[in-house]
C-alpha positions, 0 to 999 in steps of 0.5 A: 500500500502506498505511503499516502494511502497508509496515512489516510487509513489511520489519520482521517481528516475532518469531514467536510460534507454531510456524514449522512449517506444517500444511497443510489440503489436499494439492491446494490451493495455499498461501496465502502471504500468510496463512502469513507474515501479510504480502506479501513476496518469497518464497525457498524452500530445498529440502531445508533440513536442520537450517535453519542456512542458511535461518535465517542467510539469513533473518536477513540479509534480513528484508524477504523471506519464507523457506520451508524444505522438508524431509522428514526428521523429525529435521532438521525438528525442528532447523530448527523450533527454530532458526526459532522466533523468526525472524519471516520463516521458515516450514517444511514437512515434505514432499517438495520435488518435491511442494511445487514441483509442487502446492502453490506458487502459479504465479509466487510464488517469487523464488529457489529454493535446492537445496544439495547434493541427494542425488547418487545417483551409481550410474547405476541410481539416477539416476531417484531424483534430484530434478532432472529435466526435469519438475522444472525445468519445475515450478520454472519455473512457480513462479518469478516472471519473472527469478526464480532457481534456485541449485544447489550440488553436490560431484558433477561428473557430477550438475552437468554433467547438471543443466547439460545439462538447463537448456540444453535448457529454453527457460525458463531462462538459465544465468548466472554464480553469485552466491554470495558473499552466501550463508551456508555450509551444513553440507555445504559446510563439510565438503566444503571441509575435505575439499578437494572442489570445489563446483560452482554452477549458477544459472538465471534464468527467462526468456521463451522465444523464440517 
């Protein structure tokens, strides 16, 4: 890799345009090198909210690219303001499940974050939950080998269900969560102040045993 390219991969300049991505196609995979104007490992925050966690982590690790996905307009506007001058952050207003399944290139993501997804606690609403067997399979397709999927929830039942699905998926190994290096999200601060337990699940992509 030329020296100039190495430098750009580790020292992103302040971003001069909007970090919000406007996709030209809903069926073509994202051109990540074009979007970020460099090649670097990609981290994806699924449901990034107002962007506080995403932007804090991106500033800690400037050598990596960060993509935040959020469907709610008010939240994505807040995230866009926060990310305006952070060179390694891009945002996409869309459903996380659609982006994972159809827009992220295969083996393009080093780490996914899913922090406090809507729990839909009533049994009749479980079908609305983001994490399903199919969703985990799509996550696996998008992850690089040994890539990780970090999940946090305050809902014990949802946590146990996600762990059960992960155990049944041969593409993942459950590992000890490494979360000490992560910024606190707005939800995590609130739940901790209320004395609620935070449940972390970390999955690593592995090659299935044939």
